C-alpha positions in Angstrom: -5.1 -12.4 -21.3 -2.8 -10.6 -18.9 -3.4 -7.4 -17.2 -2.5 -3.9 -18.9 -0.6 -1.7 -16.5 0.2 2.1 -17.4 3.9 3.2 -16.8 2.5 5.2 -13.7 1.0 2.0 -12.4 4.4 0.2 -12.4 6.0 3.1 -10.8 3.4 3.4 -8.2 3.6 -0.4 -7.4 7.5 -0.1 -6.9 7.2 2.6 -4.6 4.6 0.7 -2.5 6.7 -2.3 -2.5 9.6 -0.6 -1.4 7.5 1.2 1.4 6.3 -2.2 2.7 9.8 -4.0 2.9 10.3 -3.6 6.6 6.7 -5.3 7.2 6.0 -8.7 8.2 5.3 -10.8 4.9 1.6 -11.6 6.1 1.0 -8.0 7.0 2.6 -6.8 3.7 0.1 -9.0 1.8 -2.8 -7.7 3.9 -1.7 -4.1 3.2 -1.4 -4.8 -0.6 -5.1 -6.4 -0.7 -6.3 -3.1 1.2 -4.6 -0.8 -1.2 -6.3 -2.6 -4.1 -9.9 -2.7 -2.5 -9.8 0.7 -0.8 -9.3 4.4 -1.6 -9.1 7.5 0.2 -10.2 8.0 3.9 -11.4 4.5 3.9 -7.8 3.3 3.0 -6.3 5.2 5.4 -8.5 4.1 8.3 -8.1 0.5 7.4 -4.4 0.7 7.4 -4.4 2.5 10.7 -6.5 -0.4 12.1 -4.0 -2.8 10.6 -0.5 -1.5 10.9 -0.9 1.7 13.0 -0.9 5.4 12.8 2.9 5.9 12.4 3.4 3.3 9.9 0.3 4.3 7.9 1.7 7.8 7.9 5.0 6.6 6.7 3.7 4.6 4.2 1.5 7.4 2.5 4.4 9.7 2.7 6.6 7.3 0.8 4.0 6.9 -1.8 3.1 10.2 -2.7 
């Protein structure tokens, strides 16, 4: 059986996809995995370590 997504999940996924467009494809995949595996401050720290502070802030702002 396939996954079931709520409409807000699809909207959130689209926002994340748009926010990640300018990243290298390998980095983009790593960021997607982090977003699925972590939440809150843990996610922010992992993103900062991977893509840097400025891009993390931009990503968070675009997806709010």
